[in-house]
C-alpha positions, 0 to 999 in steps of 0.5 A, spaced: 546 065 235 548 066 242 554 062 242 556 065 236 556 072 238 559 070 245 565 067 242 567 074 240 564 078 245 568 074 250 574 076 246 572 083 246 570 084 253 573 079 257 570 078 264 574 074 270 570 068 273 570 067 280 575 061 282 574 057 289 576 060 294 576 067 292 572 072 294 565 074 290 565 081 288 561 085 283 564 084 276 561 091 273 562 095 279 568 099 277 565 099 269 559 103 269 553 103 265 557 103 259 559 096 260 552 094 261 549 097 255 554 094 250 552 087 253 545 090 251 547 091 244 550 085 243 544 082 245 540 085 240 544 084 235 543 076 236 536 077 236 536 081 230 540 075 227 535 070 230 530 074 226 531 069 219 531 063 224 524 065 227 521 066 220 523 060 217 520 057 223 513 061 223 512 063 216 510 056 213 505 055 219 502 062 218 502 063 211 503 057 207 502 050 208 507 046 213 510 042 207 515 048 206 518 046 213 522 040 209 525 047 206 525 052 211 528 048 216 534 045 213 536 053 211 535 055 218 539 050 221 545 052 215 544 059 216 545 058 224 551 053 223 554 058 217 554 064 222 557 059 228 563 057 223 563 065 221 564 067 228 569 062 229 573 064 223 573 071 226 574 069 232 581 066 231 585 072 229 582 076 234 584 071 240 591 071 237 591 078 237 588 080 244 591 074 248 595 078 252 590 083 254 585 077 256 590 074 260 591 080 264 584 081 265 582 074 267 588 073 271 587 079 276 586 076 283 583 081 288 584 077 294 590 079 298 
């Protein structure tokens, strides 16, 4: 789930990585606290999306017999794989439309 949401988050909010020989700078210093809240919201979305998987893994052991794991575990895996495939499907056109912006944001070099 984190990778599925991360695929889209990295396209919407690209962040430059530090390459070898570059000066390390704080990434979010000029972005304010709104940038941090956006990442917090993305994490909350992931946790909400993980609730069905958590339920599929915990409910059979708590309220019904463990034999139900034969049904719930494949369903949880299918759910996670399906959301990952959906994120890839959504990421392709989004990446193509934002490619120039991402290159500009990631390609910035602040060292002299």
